[in-house]
N, C-alpha and C positions, 0 to 999 in steps of 0.2 A: 411507610408513610414518610418515614420519617426524612429520609435521605431527601426525598421528590420534593419538602418543605425548603428544605435547602440550596435545592439545583438553580445550578445560574439562566435564565432566561429573557427573552428580551426584554428589556424595560419600557419598549413603545406604551404599554396600557397605561401604565402608570403617570406616565411623559404627562402624554398626550388627552388624562383627567384631570392634572396639575391645570392645565392649558383654558381647559371647559370650566373647572371647578372656580379658580379664579376668577374665568369671565364671568359666571352666575354671582358670586361676592359680590360684584363690582356692577354685579344689571340689580342683583335684590336688597343693597343698600340707600343707592344710588336711584334705583327705583322708588323705593322707601315716602323720601323726597316728595318726587312729581302725583303722586300717586295721593300728596295728604296725609301716610300715614305717620311719616315724624310728627306733623305737625297733630293730628288726631290725640294721637298716646301719650305724648314728652311736652309739649308747645302749650295742648288747650287749656289742659289741667295743673290742679293746685297738687298734683301728687300722682302719685300709681301706685296702685299694687305692687306690691314687690312679691314674690318668693317669702315666705312666713323665713323671719331668721334673716334679712337682708334687705328692713326699711332703711337701713342707711342709704341702702343704693336710689338715689332719687337723679332724674335729670338735669341738666348744667341750664342754669339759669338761661332767661332773653332766646335768644334763638342759637344755644350753646348748639341744642342737638344736633342740627342742621350742619354742622360746621366737624364731629360727633360722624354722622352718618359722613359727608363726606371725604374725609376721613380714609373711615375704612371702606368708599369704595375707591378707593387709589390706592388703597393698602392688596383690596384682592385684582385691579392691573397689577402690580407690580408683584406677587403673587402668580397672576399669568403669564408674565415675566421666568418668571424666574430671580426676580432680582434680590439681595439678600436674603433669601428665600426662609430660614429657619426665622431672622430679626419680624420679617412682614407677618408671614402666618401666624410667628404667637403672638406680634400686637394685633394681628383681627380680631384671631381667639379670641384673647383678654377682654376685648372691643365689643365683640359678639354677645363672651357669653355676660359680658355688663347688660348688654341689652335686653338680655335675654330672659334673668331672672330681675333686671328692674322692673319689669310689666310682665299682669298676667291679665289684664283687659282684652286683649287679642292673642291668648295662647293660640300658636298653633303647630305643631308635632312636628314639621317640619324645621322649625326653629331650634330645635332641641337635635335632631337627626343635622342639619348644620350644624350646630357645636361641635358633636360628636367625631363627624366627619374635619371639622378644624383640625380637632386632637391630635385622632390617625394619623392625617396628613404629614403633620406635623414629624412624626414620628419616622416618617418614610422617607426611601433618597429621591423625592422628588425632580430633583434642581442637578439631575448629573447627566440631564442631555436636554438639550435644545432652550437653553435658560442662557441667563446673561453673566449668570454667577459661573458654570463653566469654563464659559465665552471667557471672563475673567480671570480665572485659577482653571487652567485645561488640567492640574493637578486629581479635581473631583470628578475630572472628567469622567462615567462609562453607560457604556452599551448596555448592561443583565443588570439584573439584579435576582435575589431570591425568588423563588415561586411564593414563600407564602405571605408574604407583597402582597399580591393580588387574592387568596385566599382567606385571607385577613379580611379585604376589602366586602368580599362573597358573599364572608362570615358575618359581617354586619347588617347587608341588605336581608339575606336570609332571615336573622332574628325581628326584622322591622316587616316581613311580607309573613312570617309562622307565625307572632304571635296578633298583627290586624287578622287574619284569617281568623284563629283560635277567638278574637272577640268580638265576630260576627256569629255567632253563633247562642243566639238567644232571640227572644220569640219574635222582639218589634221589628229587627233586620229579615228571619226566615219569614215572616207575614208581609213584609211588603210595606208596613207603614215608614220607617226612616224613609227609604228610598221614596216612597212617594214624597212625605212632609218635604223633600230635601229637593227635589223635581222642583215642586209647586213653587218654594218660593225661590227659586233659584234661574229662572229658565222664564224668561222673559217674553222671548217673542213668542206671540200668540197661535203660532199652526206647532210651535214645536213643542207647547206645552201642553196642547191637547194629547197630543199624541204619547210625550212621558210622564202625563198622568193617568195613561190608560193601565189596565191592573195588567196588561202582561207584558207591558211595556219594561213599569220599575218591580216586577219581578225577575224578568228577564236583568236588569238591573244589578238587583241584591243576589241573583243566584250568579252572575257573569262577575260582580265581583268577587265571591265567596273563592270560584277554582281560577280567577286571575292572582287574588294573595298565595293561596294554596298554591300552582305550580308553578305559576312562572319563573322562580330558582329552578326546582329540576328539571325543567323541558331546556330550559339555557343553558345549562350544565352539559346535554348532548349532544352532539353532531347533531343529527335527523332532525332533531326538533330548534336546533338553536334557531334558525334567519325564523320559520313561525314564529316563532315565540316573539322574536324582536318584534318582528310585522303588529302581533298581538298588543302589546305591550308599547306602542307605537302611537296602535290606533287609542287602547284604554288614556295612557295619561294626553295625548291632546283632545281625544273629548270631555278630557277631566279640566284640563285649564281654560278649556273655549267655555263647557256650564257653567261651573263649578270656579273658576276665576279664582283659583288660590296658587297666583303666582308663579314662583320659579318652581315650587316640587317638582311639578311634571317631566320638566327639562333637567332638571336634580339627579332626578331615578333613573332618565331615560342615558343618564351619561354611565351608571354605573354598569352599563352593557359592553366598554369596552373588554373589564375585566375577564368575561365569560368568553369571547373571542381564542383566536389563538394570537401571541405575543409575535407572530412574523404575521398575519394577516394584518393587527394594528398597524405593523410597521412597514406592512405594501400601500396601504390605506391614506397613512401620514405621512409616514417620511419614509417618501422614495428613494431617498440618499444617503439614506443609514443605514450604514455597511449590515449586509447581513453574520451573523455569530452564528455560532453554536456550544454547546456548555462548554467542551475542550478548546475554546481559543482564549472563554476571558474568566477569570477565577471570579476577581471581585469578592464581594464583605458579603457576607449572612447575616450580618446582624441576629447572631442567636439570641444575647443575653435583651436584647429590643421583643424579641417573641414572650422570650420565656418568661422575665419581669412586669414586662407590660402586657402584653396583649393579652397574655392567658385569662391573666386575673380580670385584665379589663373584661374580657365576653364574658367571662362566669357572673361579672358583674350583670351584666346588658342581660343574660337570661335569666336573675333570680328580681331583677327589679321588676319586671315585668307582671309577674305570680305573687307579687305581695301582700294584690289585694283579697287574695284567697285565707290570707290568716288575719282579715281584720273583720272585727263583728259585721251584718249590714252589704247589703247588696253595694256594691261600685253605682253603678245607673242612679244609684239615692244619695249615697251621704260623699261623692265626689273622691274619698281617703284613698288612693290606691290611684286614682286616674292617671295623674301624671307620669313618664318618664317609661308607658307602660307601652306606648305605640297602637292604644284602645283611640283610635282616628274616623272621625265624622262616623259619628254610632249615634249619636241621641242631640235631641233642641231639649231644653228645659225652660218652661215657662213660669210666670210665680211672680210676688211679688213678697215687699219689706220693707215694715215701716218698726222704729225704733221707737222706745219711750224711754227719756231721761227720768232718774229721781231723783232730787237731793237728799246724799241719806242724812246729815243734819236737817235739815225742815221738811222734808218727806215732801214738797213740792214738782209736781209735775213737770217738765220742763219742756217747750217745747224747738223738736229742733229741725230745721228745713235741709234734709237729704242734697236737694237741689241746687243749695247757693256752694255744695264741696263737692259735688260730681257731676262728670258730662253725661248729656244721657248712656252716652256707650258704656262708662263706669256705670252706671247704675244699672242694666239691666246684665251686664254683665256680671253684677256684684248677688243681686239681688237674691235669686234661686243657686249661691253658691258658698258654702258656709265655713271654707277657710278665709273668703275676700268679705263677710256678712264678719268673723269674726275680729278680722283685722283690723275692720273699720267701727267695729264694738270701741275695739281698742285706740282705736285715733282720736274717739268721740271720747273718751275717758281721758287720754291726754290732756287734747283739748282744755277741759273743765280743770284738772287740779293746775295748767297754766293758770287760770285763773283765780285762782285759790277754792275751787267750789270739788267737792268729794259725789261723784253720784257715780248708780246704779245704770248700768244698758243694759235695755230687755230687747230684743227684736224679735217682734209677729209677724210670720213670715212662712208661705206656704207655696208651694212645687208642683208643677208639674213633669213628668216626664216623657218628651214623642207627644204631646196630645192632651195625658191620661188626668182624668179629674186628679185636680188639687188637695193632696196632703198639708199638715202643716213637717216643717220641715226644721226646726228652731225651737228647744225646748224657752215658751212666754215665760217660764219662772224663772229663770237662770240667767244672776247678770253676766253678762258676755264681758263685762270689762274688768271680772273678776275671773272666768274662766280661765283656765289654760288650752294651750293646743297639745296634740299628743299627738309627734309626729308617723307614730310607730306602731298603733293600736287606736281605737275607736274612741271618739269622742260624745263620751254617752249622753252628750248637750243639744247632740245630730241625734231627731226622733225616728227613728225604726218601728214599723209599724206591722203585724202580725205578717205580710206577705215575705216580709226583708228581717224575720229573726234568723 
């Protein structure tokens, strides 16, 4: 197996992926402006719910975030063209990391995947053919790459699908509750809505989702099933694109297919003028140290992050602890409410606090059922009053329900969240557990 990892193969899959990837980066960032996503999440807000520990990451003032996203769109096009590849992709990666860590109101797993693939691609020799870099500096031009470059990408997408499959084995998915709720609120066409909310259909979607996530990578790996698997993938992702309207993700997921087909097939489809190669014709660089010292540790971490919630007390569906970075994609909806009580510690006066004057409706809807965001807002209230010279306690009265289930108390109403600490690795005791979640 080891010699095969370093065998030189045609680099067409990586090159065409770079072109697709750069184009999708441009579409994602420029599209975010035109769809109003940037305005809603960065312009119209007083502050953003950054990832905990990164509260210093806040939007640029005024219309600065528009220029920020336009810059990322231009960088995406330069990645597509392979111009100063390491610099342009590296800069995009840093800027996208800023976007990702800056806000959780519109958290989406594909934003995380986009960041990971940016990091992976920065280490791969994706600018050695069909690029402006190779045109300007012929010394870097190469027709090959070590086989492990494709296997790293396959491993990443396999991890995503594997953990997405495992996460679906819970009651509300298996009985169709979640898929029914999802289709009920997502499908606007009246005729389609009537069909999609019938039991036979939403159960079919639920189990088709499990089967697809579980089998798509193995079926793409085998020659006899590859084309049928790709057709199934095409139908699955186009269906998701139309019904769920989840941006570039369906097309991003489809683009990984280039690594499953023989490199010569990709060359014949996309680079007809490219010389045919054999492993004997060109030795090429094997980049062993990159594989050993970056990608192997990286993949180990990717295998560990999604299982961490099993070591945290409570049900992740309820507490949300360990939910992110775990490929728990489109699994639940949460409903509920949160009210804050602010008490002056010196006078014992209860102070009326107007949440609506601080948060947009979207921010409030996201915050009201998520413990980490509730805690962050309590910390912000505490800081706001401290700056005004008042020492206050901040309490939260919160109830929540998952997938339409009856609501239960989520946060201990007697705990001063202004003084509470956030535990990154273990259960936060002020998040209430119930008998069925112990």
